[in-house]
VOBA-1610 file (N, C-alpha, C; in pm, whole numbers, padded with zeros to 5 digits, always signed):
BEGIN
Unk-01183+02450-00002Unk-01272+02344-00045Unk-01196+02243-00128Unk-01201+02117-00091Unk-01132+02013-00162Unk-01205+01972-00288Unk-01129+01909-00373Unk-01187+01861-00506Unk-01283+01750-00475Unk-01401+01752-00536Unk-01494+01639-00516Unk-01440+01510-00574Unk-01455+01404-00502Unk-01396+01276-00551Unk-01492+01166-00510Unk-01495+01061-00594Unk-01584+00944-00574Unk-01496+00822-00556Unk-01520+00751-00441Unk-01444+00630-00410Unk-01546+00512-00403Unk-01516+00402-00474Unk-01593+00282-00461Unk-01541+00203-00341Unk-01630+00150-00258Unk-01593+00080-00140Unk-01648-00061-00146Unk-01565-00156-00121Unk-01605-00298-00112Unk-01673-00324+00020Unk-01802-00327+00023Unk-01871-00342+00149Unk-01853-00483+00211Unk-01811-00582+00128Unk-01796-00718+00175Unk-01654-00755+00213Unk-01561-00660+00201Unk-01424-00687+00239Unk-01397-00682+00386Unk-01299-00759+00437Unk-01263-00755+00575Unk-01315-00872+00655Unk-01250-00897+00774Unk-01283-01009+00856Unk-01408-00992+00937Unk-01454-00870+00957Unk-01556-00838+01058Unk-01692-00809+00991Unk-01699-00829+00864Unk-01831-00814+00795Unk-01862-00676+00754Unk-01972-00657+00678Unk-02009-00530+00621Unk-02043-00419+00721Unk-02090-00460+00837Unk-02126-00354+00936Unk-02007-00267+00967Unk-01887-00327+00990Unk-01770-00249+01021Unk-01732-00163+00901Unk-01732-00223+00784Unk-01693-00150+00665Unk-01782-00031+00645Unk-01914-00047+00659Unk-02008+00063+00637Unk-01999+00168+00745Unk-01967+00123+00867Unk-01944+00223+00976Unk-01823+00309+00944Unk-01717+00248+00894Unk-01604+00322+00849Unk-01631+00415+00737Unk-01716+00373+00640Unk-01756+00453+00530Unk-01832+00581+00573Unk-01918+00556+00672Unk-01995+00669+00729Unk-01901+00772+00794Unk-01799+00725+00863Unk-01705+00815+00925Unk-01627+00891+00820Unk-01591+00825+00708Unk-01517+00891+00605Unk-01598+01004+00543Unk-01727+00976+00523Unk-01819+01077+00467Unk-01836+01196+00560Unk-01843+01174+00688Unk-01857+01273+00784Unk-01732+01363+00793Unk-01617+01309+00767Unk-01488+01379+00781Unk-01454+01459+00659Unk-01518+01424+00542Unk-01482+01490+00413Unk-01607+01526+00338Unk-01649+01653+00347Unk-01774+01695+00281Unk-01772+01688+00129Unk-01659+01668+00068Unk-01646+01665-00077Unk-01624+01521-00125Unk-01640+01429-00033Unk-01626+01285-00068Unk-01760+01224-00106Unk-01762+01147-00212Unk-01881+01070-00248Unk-01838+00926-00258Unk-01928+00836-00222Unk-01899+00692-00216Unk-01994+00612-00302Unk-01943+00506-00366Unk-02026+00404-00424Unk-02000+00279-00342Unk-02098+00233-00263Unk-02080+00112-00180Unk-02122-00012-00263Unk-02032-00106-00268Unk-02051-00221-00360Unk-02075-00345-00281Unk-02185-00418-00310Unk-02218-00541-00242Unk-02356-00583-00267Unk-02405-00688-00196Unk-02543-00728-00213Unk-02644-00616-00189Unk-02748-00612-00262Unk-02845-00504-00252Unk-02900-00487-00113Unk-02923-00594-00043Unk-02977-00587+00093Unk-02878-00518+00192Unk-02749-00523+00154Unk-02645-00464+00238Unk-02625-00320+00206Unk-02611-00286+00074Unk-02564-00156+00039Unk-02678-00050+00020Unk-02797-00101-00020Unk-02908-00001-00045Unk-02952+00072+00078Unk-02972+00005+00195Unk-03005+00079+00320Unk-02904+00182+00355Unk-02777+00155+00337Unk-02671+00250+00369Unk-02683+00376+00275Unk-02696+00346+00149Unk-02700+00455+00050Unk-02828+00547+00075Unk-02935+00482+00115Unk-03063+00556+00146Unk-03042+00652+00265Unk-02955+00618+00349Unk-02932+00698+00471Unk-02821+00797+00464Unk-02759+00810+00348Unk-02639+00898+00333Unk-02650+00973+00197Unk-02657+01102+00201Unk-02676+01182+00087Unk-02571+01165-00021Unk-02447+01149+00021Unk-02338+01139-00080Unk-02291+00994-00104Unk-02382+00903-00088Unk-02349+00764-00119Unk-02454+00705-00207Unk-02412+00618-00298Unk-02505+00541-00379Unk-02471+00393-00376Unk-02566+00312-00405Unk-02543+00166-00394Unk-02515+00113-00536Unk-02423+00016-00538Unk-02397-00060-00657Unk-02405-00209-00625Unk-02508-00271-00676Unk-02533-00416-00644Unk-02423-00504-00701Unk-02382-00597-00622Unk-02287-00702-00665Unk-02332-00833-00601Unk-02362-00931-00678Unk-02422-01054-00618Unk-02328-01159-00571Unk-02190-01138-00595Unk-02093-01238-00554Unk-01987-01177-00463Unk-01924-01268-00386Unk-01817-01227-00297Unk-01695-01320-00316Unk-01576-01263-00330Unk-01457-01341-00339Unk-01412-01370-00196Unk-01404-01495-00156Unk-01360-01533-00019Unk-01206-01529-00014Unk-01162-01517+00108Unk-01017-01509+00136Unk-00932-01634+00085Unk-01002-01752+00094Unk-00930-01872+00061Unk-00930-01908-00090Unk-01000-01833-00169Unk-01008-01861-00311Unk-00882-01820-00389Unk-00853-01889-00497Unk-00740-01850-00585Unk-00770-01715-00642Unk-00683-01620-00623Unk-00718-01480-00659Unk-00752-01463-00807Unk-00661-01498-00895Unk-00686-01476-01042Unk-00807-01555-01089Unk-00814-01679-01046Unk-00924-01770-01092Unk-01060-01713-01042Unk-01064-01660-00917Unk-01184-01604-00863Unk-01224-01477-00937Unk-01126-01392-00972Unk-01157-01272-01045Unk-01214-01301-01180Unk-01160-01404-01245Unk-01212-01436-01379Unk-01350-01507-01372Unk-01375-01581-01265Unk-01500-01657-01255Unk-01612-01575-01195Unk-01582-01480-01103Unk-01681-01406-01037Unk-01682-01264-01086Unk-01740-01243-01203Unk-01743-01118-01268Unk-01831-01013-01194Unk-01926-01069-01112Unk-02019-00977-01038Unk-01986-00975-00887Unk-01855-01000-00859Unk-01809-00992-00717Unk-01790-00849-00682Unk-01791-00819-00553Unk-01780-00677-00506Unk-01644-00620-00544Unk-01540-00704-00550Unk-01406-00655-00583Unk-01396-00623-00735Unk-01446-00714-00814Unk-01441-00695-00960Unk-01528-00578-01002Unk-01645-00568-00947Unk-01737-00459-00976Unk-01678-00321-00935Unk-01618-00321-00815Unk-01554-00192-00772Unk-01444-00153-00866Unk-01361-00244-00911Unk-01255-00209-01002Unk-01310-00166-01137Unk-01420-00231-01179Unk-01484-00194-01306Unk-01535-00052-01304Unk-01587-00009-01190Unk-01635+00131-01174Unk-01523+00231-01198Unk-01403+00190-01148Unk-01289+00284-01173Unk-01252+00280-01319Unk-01253+00167-01382Unk-01216+00162-01523Unk-01308+00242-01606Unk-01442+00237-01572Unk-01543+00301-01651Unk-01559+00448-01623Unk-01488+00497-01518Unk-01494+00634-01476Unk-01610+00669-01387Unk-01684+00568-01338Unk-01792+00592-01245Unk-01738+00617-01101Unk-01616+00578-01082Unk-01549+00604-00952Unk-01403+00642-00982Unk-01345+00727-00895Unk-01210+00768-00917Unk-01108+00675-00849Unk-01155+00598-00744Unk-01068+00509-00674Unk-01143+00400-00611Unk-01073+00304-00556Unk-01133+00186-00495Unk-01066+00148-00367Unk-01145+00114-00264Unk-01094+00065-00134Unk-01157-00066-00102Unk-01072-00161-00061Unk-01122-00290-00015Unk-01029-00347+00090Unk-01093-00407+00191Unk-01017-00483+00292Unk-01037-00633+00270Unk-01075-00669+00147Unk-01095-00811+00113Unk-00961-00882+00075Unk-00969-00983+00001Unk-00856-01065-00043Unk-00757-00978-00115Unk-00634-00966-00062Unk-00527-00887-00123Unk-00497-00937-00263Unk-00487-01068-00277Unk-00455-01124-00407Unk-00561-01097-00507Unk-00690-01103-00469Unk-00800-01075-00562Unk-00799-00925-00599Unk-00769-00840-00506Unk-00759-00696-00533Unk-00652-00667-00636Unk-00533-00734-00617Unk-00424-00713-00705Unk-00458-00766-00845Unk-00523-00881-00857Unk-00558-00937-00982Unk-00662-00853-01056Unk-00767-00808-00979Unk-00871-00727-01038Unk-00819-00592-01082Unk-00739-00529-01003Unk-00683-00402-01034Unk-00595-00412-01159Unk-00518-00514-01170Unk-00430-00531-01290Unk-00511-00570-01411Unk-00602-00662-01400Unk-00678-00712-01515Unk-00792-00620-01560Unk-00856-00553-01461Unk-00974-00471-01492Unk-00936-00324-01504Unk-00879-00266-01401Unk-00841-00125-01407Unk-00725-00102-01506Unk-00627-00189-01503Unk-00517-00185-01598Unk-00399-00109-01545Unk-00280-00139-01599Unk-00155-00079-01557Unk-00138+00063-01625Unk-00064+00147-01557Unk-00025+00271-01619Unk+00076+00240-01735Unk+00069+00304-01847Unk+00152+00275-01959Unk+00298+00291-01917Unk+00378+00185-01947Unk+00517+00188-01914Unk+00550+00120-01785Unk+00454+00095-01698Unk+00480+00027-01569Unk+00485-00124-01597Unk+00596-00181-01564Unk+00612-00326-01588Unk+00536-00409-01488Unk+00535-00370-01364Unk+00466-00440-01259Unk+00415-00342-01155Unk+00282-00337-01129Unk+00235-00263-01016Unk+00291-00316-00884Unk+00303-00239-00785Unk+00363-00278-00655Unk+00282-00226-00539Unk+00284-00307-00430Unk+00218-00266-00306Unk+00325-00196-00220Unk+00287-00077-00171Unk+00378-00003-00083Unk+00315+00019+00051Unk+00381-00027+00158Unk+00328-00013+00293Unk+00407+00097+00369Unk+00335+00195+00420Unk+00395+00296+00500Unk+00426+00238+00641Unk+00548+00242+00684Unk+00593+00195+00810Unk+00610+00309+00910Unk+00570+00291+01038Unk+00593+00394+01136Unk+00737+00394+01190Unk+00832+00425+01104Unk+00969+00428+01146Unk+00995+00538+01245Unk+01106+00527+01324Unk+01124+00616+01436Unk+01136+00762+01400Unk+01224+00793+01307Unk+01249+00936+01275Unk+01132+00993+01193Unk+01083+00913+01100Unk+00972+00958+01009Unk+00923+00840+00938Unk+00800+00842+00882Unk+00744+00727+00811Unk+00829+00687+00694Unk+00830+00559+00663Unk+00902+00503+00548Unk+00813+00414+00473Unk+00822+00426+00336Unk+00744+00335+00247Unk+00826+00220+00204Unk+00783+00102+00242Unk+00847-00025+00197Unk+00773-00074+00075Unk+00841-00092-00037Unk+00778-00132-00163Unk+00873-00222-00245Unk+00831-00339-00276Unk+00702-00402-00283Unk+00685-00492-00154Unk+00562-00505-00112Unk+00536-00591+00006Unk+00444-00710-00026Unk+00443-00754-00156Unk+00371-00876-00179Unk+00310-00888-00323Unk+00319-00787-00404Unk+00253-00802-00535Unk+00335-00879-00635Unk+00474-00879-00617Unk+00562-00944-00712Unk+00664-01027-00638Unk+00638-01153-00617Unk+00731-01241-00548Unk+00863-01254-00623Unk+00851-01263-00760Unk+00970-01273-00842Unk+00988-01141-00919Unk+01105-01086-00906Unk+01128-00955-00967Unk+01258-00955-01057Unk+01258-00862-01149Unk+01378-00828-01223Unk+01438-00700-01165Unk+01569-00679-01169Unk+01632-00563-01115Unk+01565-00433-01161Unk+01526-00426-01292Unk+01468-00304-01341Unk+01335-00272-01280Unk+01263-00375-01227Unk+01139-00347-01161Unk+01158-00258-01042Unk+01267-00279-00971Unk+01292-00200-00849Unk+01317-00051-00878Unk+01365-00021-00997Unk+01380+00120-01039Unk+01241+00182-01045Unk+01146+00113-01106Unk+01011+00170-01112Unk+00943+00168-00974Unk+00976+00072-00893Unk+00923+00073-00752Unk+00968+00203-00682Unk+01093+00237-00702Unk+01151+00353-00638Unk+01082+00477-00692Unk+01066+00486-00825Unk+01004+00604-00885Unk+00860+00623-00835Unk+00785+00512-00828Unk+00646+00518-00777Unk+00644+00554-00630Unk+00735+00501-00556Unk+00739+00526-00413Unk+00771+00673-00386Unk+00862+00730-00469Unk+00896+00871-00452Unk+00767+00958-00477Unk+00695+00928-00580Unk+00576+01008-00610Unk+00480+00996-00496Unk+00457+00876-00439Unk+00366+00861-00332Unk+00404+00935-00206Unk+00529+00924-00170Unk+00572+00993-00045Unk+00573+01147-00060Unk+00594+01196-00180Unk+00588+01343-00203Unk+00443+01386-00200Unk+00355+01314-00269Unk+00219+01360-00287Unk+00128+01331-00163Unk+00146+01219-00099Unk+00057+01179+00008Unk+00117+01208+00146Unk+00245+01188+00165Unk+00308+01201+00296Unk+00379+01336+00310Unk+00385+01417+00201Unk+00448+01545+00210Unk+00595+01549+00229Unk+00664+01442+00189Unk+00813+01434+00205Unk+00880+01501+00081Unk+00965+01594+00106Unk+01036+01661-00003Unk+01164+01582-00038Unk+01186+01552-00162Unk+01302+01485-00216Unk+01335+01357-00128Unk+01246+01259-00136Unk+01257+01139-00053Unk+01390+01063-00080Unk+01450+01016+00029Unk+01576+00937+00020Unk+01529+00789-00009Unk+01598+00728-00108Unk+01560+00591-00149Unk+01674+00497-00108Unk+01633+00382-00054Unk+01730+00280-00018Unk+01688+00141-00081Unk+01783+00058-00094Unk+01765-00080-00139Unk+01781-00175-00023Unk+01679-00250+00008Unk+01687-00347+00118Unk+01791-00447+00084Unk+01896-00465+00172Unk+02006-00553+00138Unk+02072-00605+00267Unk+02167-00692+00255Unk+02224-00755+00372Unk+02348-00681+00426Unk+02381-00566+00363Unk+02489-00480+00407Unk+02483-00353+00347Unk+02550-00254+00405Unk+02548-00113+00359Unk+02642-00091+00238Unk+02741-00172+00222Unk+02836-00150+00112Unk+02777-00176-00024Unk+02825-00106-00124Unk+02772-00117-00263Unk+02782-00257-00320Unk+02879-00332-00277Unk+02906-00468-00329Unk+02831-00577-00260Unk+02753-00547-00162Unk+02681-00653-00082Unk+02565-00709-00162Unk+02524-00828-00119Unk+02407-00890-00176Unk+02439-00984-00287Unk+02333-01053-00335Unk+02347-01146-00447Unk+02349-01070-00583Unk+02351-01147-00690Unk+02364-01080-00821Unk+02243-00987-00848Unk+02124-01032-00804Unk+02005-00952-00821Unk+02018-00814-00752Unk+02066-00820-00627Unk+02078-00694-00547Unk+02183-00608-00605Unk+02295-00661-00649Unk+02401-00580-00705Unk+02359-00515-00839Unk+02284-00586-00926Unk+02234-00529-01046Unk+02133-00421-01018Unk+02042-00447-00919Unk+01949-00346-00882Unk+02014-00222-00832Unk+02119-00241-00752Unk+02192-00124-00697Unk+02251-00042-00808Unk+02308-00102-00907Unk+02368-00032-01021Unk+02262+00051-01098Unk+02151-00011-01123Unk+02045+00055-01197Unk+01983+00170-01117Unk+01960+00148-00987Unk+01910+00255-00903Unk+02004+00373-00895Unk+02136+00344-00880Unk+02235+00452-00874Unk+02236+00531-01003Unk+02216+00465-01115Unk+02222+00531-01240Unk+02098+00601-01285Unk+01983+00559-01230Unk+01853+00608-01282Unk+01769+00692-01180Unk+01804+00674-01052Unk+01721+00741-00951Unk+01805+00844-00872Unk+01804+00972-00895Unk+01886+01069-00828Unk+01876+01064-00677Unk+01759+01023-00630Unk+01735+01026-00485Unk+01789+00895-00416Unk+01846+00802-00499Unk+01899+00679-00436Unk+02016+00713-00348Unk+02010+00655-00224Unk+02111+00681-00124Unk+02185+00557-00066Unk+02168+00446-00144Unk+02246+00331-00107Unk+02161+00216-00040Unk+02231+00116+00011Unk+02165+00000+00070Unk+02112+00030+00212Unk+02000-00028+00241Unk+01937-00022+00371Unk+01936-00164+00433Unk+02006-00180+00542Unk+02006-00310+00616Unk+01872-00325+00690Unk+01837-00446+00710Unk+01707-00472+00782Unk+01700-00406+00914Unk+01812-00395+00983Unk+01808-00336+01119Unk+01784-00186+01114Unk+01806-00125+00996Unk+01788+00021+00984Unk+01653+00058+00922Unk+01576-00038+00883Unk+01451-00011+00819Unk+01358+00075+00901Unk+01353+00046+01030Unk+01254+00121+01121Unk+01322+00239+01185Unk+01442+00266+01146Unk+01510+00388+01205Unk+01470+00514+01141Unk+01420+00506+01015Unk+01376+00623+00943Unk+01489+00690+00871Unk+01598+00617+00839Unk+01707+00672+00761Unk+01671+00695+00617Unk+01575+00617+00570Unk+01526+00632+00431Unk+01375+00659+00427Unk+01333+00722+00320Unk+01191+00751+00305Unk+01120+00647+00223Unk+01193+00590+00130Unk+01145+00476+00046Unk+01247+00368+00048Unk+01206+00243+00072Unk+01295+00132+00063Unk+01238+00033-00033Unk+01317-00014-00134Unk+01264-00101-00238Unk+01320-00243-00213Unk+01242-00339-00256Unk+01279-00477-00249Unk+01184-00564-00335Unk+01213-00691-00354Unk+01115-00777-00423Unk+00998-00801-00328Unk+00882-00846-00385Unk+00766-00868-00305Unk+00769-00978-00205Unk+00848-01081-00235Unk+00865-01193-00139Unk+00936-01144-00016Unk+01050-01078-00033Unk+01123-01029+00082Unk+01046-00924+00157Unk+00978-00834+00084Unk+00901-00725+00153Unk+00790-00779+00231Unk+00721-00882+00182Unk+00608-00941+00257Unk+00653-01006+00385Unk+00763-01079+00379Unk+00815-01150+00495Unk+00862-01043+00599Unk+00926-00938+00546Unk+00976-00831+00633Unk+00858-00762+00703Unk+00754-00725+00626Unk+00641-00658+00683Unk+00573-00738+00791Unk+00552-00865+00763Unk+00480-00951+00860Unk+00563-00978+00987Unk+00695-00979+00968Unk+00790-00992+01077Unk+00780-00870+01172Unk+00777-00751+01109Unk+00766-00626+01189Unk+00633-00626+01260Unk+00522-00660+01196Unk+00391-00658+01256Unk+00385-00759+01372Unk+00439-00875+01353Unk+00438-00984+01451Unk+00525-00944+01570Unk+00639-00882+01545Unk+00730-00840+01654Unk+00664-00729+01736Unk+00597-00635+01677Unk+00532-00529+01750Unk+00426-00584+01840Unk+00340-00681+01793Unk+00238-00743+01879Unk+00303-00819+01991Unk+00411-00892+01968Unk+00473-00968+02076Unk+00532-00877+02183Unk+00595-00768+02137Unk+00653-00674+02236Unk+00546-00612+02326Unk+00430-00582+02268Unk+00322-00525+02355Unk+00268-00629+02450Unk+00270-00755+02409Unk+00228-00863+02500Unk+00326-00873+02619Unk+00456-00868+02588Unk+00558-00873+02690Unk+00543-00756+02789Unk+00523-00634+02729Unk+00503-00517+02810Unk+00383-00529+02905Unk+00270-00582+02847Unk+00145-00599+02926Unk+00170-00704+03041Unk+00239-00808+03005Unk+00267-00911+03109Unk+00349-00850+03221Unk+00449-00768+03188Unk+00537-00706+03288Unk+00462-00608+03373Unk+00374-00529+03313Unk+00300-00429+03386Unk+00191-00493+03480Unk+00149-00618+03447Unk+00049-00684+03524Unk+00107-00779+03624Unk+00239-00783+03634Unk+00310-00885+03713Unk+00310-00868+03863Unk+00284-00745+03910Unk+00282-00713+04053Unk+00199-00594+04080Unk+00167-00571+04207Unk+00083-00458+04244Unk+00154-00322+04210Unk+00286-00307+04244Unk+00350-00180+04210Unk+00352-00155+04058Unk+00375-00260+03978Unk+00378-00242+03835Unk+00242-00209+03781Unk+00135-00262+03845Unk-00001-00228+03804Unk-00031-00084+03829Unk+00015-00038+03938Unk-00004+00106+03974Unk+00069+00194+03873Unk+00190+00146+03833Unk+00266+00222+03735Unk+00201+00218+03598Unk+00136+00107+03568Unk+00064+00094+03444Unk-00044+00200+03431Unk-00107+00230+03541Unk-00216+00333+03535Unk-00159+00470+03498Unk-00033+00492+03544Unk+00026+00622+03521Unk+00069+00638+03372Unk+00098+00525+03308Unk+00149+00534+03168Unk+00048+00484+03066Unk-00075+00454+03114Unk-00177+00394+03028Unk-00203+00479+02905Unk-00216+00611+02922Unk-00239+00696+02807Unk-00126+00695+02706Unk-00002+00702+02758Unk+00117+00707+02676Unk+00132+00575+02598Unk+00099+00461+02662Unk+00106+00333+02591Unk+00002+00324+02482Unk-00117+00375+02511Unk-00226+00373+02411Unk-00185+00457+02288Unk-00122+00574+02310Unk-00076+00652+02199Unk+00037+00586+02119Unk+00123+00517+02191Unk+00232+00445+02126Unk+00176+00326+02044Unk+00078+00257+02098Unk+00017+00149+02024Unk-00051+00198+01893Unk-00117+00314+01908Unk-00183+00372+01792Unk-00085+00415+01683Unk+00028+00468+01728Unk+00137+00512+01634Unk+00190+00396+01558Unk+00205+00278+01623Unk+00267+00161+01558Unk+00161+00080+01485Unk+00035+00113+01498Unk-00070+00033+01428Unk-00078+00072+01284Unk-00096-00033+01199Unk-00114-00005+01053Unk-00242+00067+01024Unk-00332+00073+01122Unk-00461+00136+01102Unk-00446+00286+01079Unk-00338+00342+01131Unk-00317+00485+01117Unk-00301+00532+00976Unk-00253+00436+00887Unk-00231+00467+00746Unk-00341+00415+00658Unk-00431+00341+00713Unk-00555+00303+00644Unk-00545+00189+00549Unk-00432+00169+00483Unk-00426+00063+00387Unk-00297+00073+00301Unk-00281-00023+00214Unk-00163-00028+00129Unk-00199+00011-00010Unk-00132+00115-00066Unk-00164+00156-00202Unk-00103+00058-00305Unk-00182+00030-00405Unk-00127-00049-00519Unk-00085+00055-00623Unk+00046+00074-00637Unk+00094+00182-00726Unk+00128+00121-00863Unk+00095+00197-00968Unk+00124+00155-01107Unk+00002+00119-01177Unk-00118+00131-01119Unk-00239+00105-01196Unk-00313+00235-01219Unk-00408+00236-01318Unk-00478+00360-01358Unk-00590+00394-01260Unk-00552+00463-01155Unk-00653+00494-01055Unk-00595+00470-00916Unk-00668+00508-00815Unk-00626+00487-00677Unk-00687+00361-00628Unk-00605+00261-00599Unk-00651+00134-00540Unk-00582+00111-00405Unk-00659+00111-00301Unk-00605+00099-00166Unk-00655-00033-00109Unk-00562-00115-00063Unk-00597-00246-00006Unk-00582-00239+00144Unk-00691-00255+00216Unk-00688-00256+00363Unk-00648-00389+00422Unk-00606-00392+00545Unk-00580-00517+00616Unk-00708-00593+00635Unk-00701-00725+00631Unk-00821-00806+00653Unk-00888-00777+00784Unk-00810-00746+00887Unk-00865-00720+01019Unk-00896-00569+01043Unk-00918-00498+00934Unk-00942-00352+00942Unk-01058-00322+01030Unk-01043-00228+01123Unk-01151-00181+01207Unk-01222-00069+01136Unk-01324-00015+01200Unk-01395+00104+01152Unk-01301+00220+01122Unk-01207+00238+01216Unk-01111+00348+01197Unk-01020+00323+01079Unk-00972+00200+01060Unk-00887+00169+00951Unk-00957+00189+00816Unk-01088+00148+00811Unk-01164+00165+00689Unk-01178+00310+00652Unk-01218+00391+00749Unk-01225+00538+00728Unk-01101+00596+00680Unk-00984+00557+00744Unk-00856+00610+00698Unk-00819+00561+00560Unk-00847+00437+00532Unk-00818+00383+00396Unk-00894+00454+00289Unk-01021+00484+00313Unk-01103+00561+00218Unk-01048+00703+00201Unk-01003+00757+00310Unk-00945+00893+00307Unk-00817+00895+00226Unk-00732+00797+00243Unk-00607+00781+00164Unk-00638+00766+00019Unk-00742+00687-00018Unk-00783+00671-00160Unk-00821+00807-00218Unk-00901+00887-00146Unk-00939+01018-00184Unk-00822+01114-00209Unk-00729+01106-00115Unk-00612+01197-00121Unk-00527+01154-00244Unk-00512+01024-00269Unk-00437+00972-00380Unk-00499+01021-00512Unk-00628+01025-00520Unk-00694+01071-00643Unk-00669+01220-00660Unk-00687+01297-00554Unk-00668+01441-00562Unk-00527+01481-00597Unk-00431+01403-00555Unk-00290+01434-00586Unk-00253+01380-00720Unk-00342+01308-00788Unk-00316+01258-00924Unk-00193+01175-00926Unk-00180+01082-00826Unk-00061+00997-00813Unk-00041+00912-00937Unk-00151+00855-00988Unk-00135+00771-01112Unk-00085+00851-01225Unk-00130+00970-01243Unk-00085+01051-01354Unk+00061+01095-01339Unk+00105+01128-01222Unk+00240+01170-01196Unk+00335+01048-01220Unk+00287+00930-01174Unk+00365+00810-01194Unk+00386+00785-01342Unk+00278+00801-01421Unk+00284+00785-01569Unk+00390+00873-01632Unk+00390+01004-01587Unk+00479+01099-01639Unk+00626+01065-01601Unk+00641+01026-01479Unk+00777+00994-01427Unk+00836+00874-01495Unk+00754+00763-01512Unk+00801+00646-01581Unk+00839+00675-01724Unk+00754+00748-01795Unk+00782+00784-01932Unk+00911+00868-01944Unk+00929+00960-01851Unk+01045+01053-01857Unk+01178+00977-01826Unk+01172+00881-01746Unk+01295+00810-01701Unk+01326+00677-01773Unk+01234+00636-01858Unk+01252+00510-01929Unk+01385+00509-02009Unk+01408+00619-02077Unk+01535+00624-02155Unk+01656+00614-02068Unk+01654+00678-01951Unk+01772+00672-01860Unk+01796+00531-01818Unk+01686+00463-01780Unk+01704+00320-01735Unk+01761+00233-01846Unk+01704+00251-01966Unk+01747+00175-02082Unk+01897+00198-02110Unk+01941+00322-02097Unk+02079+00353-02122Unk+02170+00292-02015Unk+02125+00286-01889Unk+02203+00227-01784Unk+02216+00075-01804Unk+02108+00009-01851Unk+02114-00132-01875Unk+02209-00164-01992Unk+02207-00077-02093Unk+02296-00097-02210Unk+02439-00086-02171Unk+02472+00013-02083Unk+02608+00030-02033Unk+02658-00089-01956Unk+02558-00143-01870Unk+02596-00262-01794Unk+02624-00382-01886Unk+02542-00395-01991Unk+02561-00498-02089Unk+02690-00492-02162Unk+02730-00368-02199Unk+02861-00346-02265Unk+02972-00377-02175Unk+02961-00339-02045Unk+03068-00366-01949Unk+03087-00519-01929Unk+02968-00591-01918Unk+02973-00735-01899Unk+03043-00800-02021Unk+03008-00752-02138Unk+03064-00815-02264Unk+03214-00785-02267Unk+03250-00666-02225Unk+03394-00628-02222Unk+03471-00720-02128Unk+03412-00742-02007Unk+03480-00825-01911Unk+03493-00967-01956Unk+03395-01014-02035Unk+03400-01152-02086Unk+03511-01172-02187Unk+03535-01058-02261Unk+03642-01069-02360Unk+03780-01062-02295
//
């Protein structure tokens, strides 16, 4: 029997409206008998759902943050929005975690401003599990921090290790730094400083990861700044969609190829499912006090159900607590490494 857990769900998040979100929520409840939900949104939307499900309750929220709104400004102005209310439930202990397929920026802002950061975490980060060939790989950060300091990447690595161990079941995850070459001296000043800190502070650090190796599965966690990670993630997603279009066009180009397509239809469907981000449900925001999972705007019923399940698993594994312990334990090591680098730079200058 699993530990009972309560997840707040943003009923208004996603491109396809509350019907899809609530259908996914119903699937999540059916799959996990120890799961409880707080569905957040307008009363007319959430109360009928709660009335029809024993382990769900409604939490009214009169406002919705739209995709095009400025995230931080909207979070501050719309205190009764479904995203802000959902995060407030986590802060107040009425929910253990939060799932939303709404505005990523608003989720980041609300989680940081309302839920709050884990003590010692300089910047929360978004980590996306990629369906790499050998085994899944967590790319972190993929958009929370466009501008980073090298020491942030050390914490990204630490948080990524905790997540891959607790959620993906990876023992002693191998960590890589996304860079333009495999050699230690590659990259700009930022990359070289990050490499030095990672090597000194993260025992699982295994060197640089070139872009071409990201999907090979050579690393379990790959760290980078949020700007680079976001561009990288969207490039991977766009390339996968384009390749499937090319494959479809080729299979539909002639009668023999159409007959062949019937033979491999099931295999292609399984391959598409494996490469789809829906399989992992959403992107965890690591470094905040609680489980906050951000789903893709185009999340289907399946993706919503998987995202809620990931939120529940993250709570049960106490990911936030383990991250807090890890950050506190390694802060001295990172500080010592930075001090040594400063002394070396001063010596070189002399």
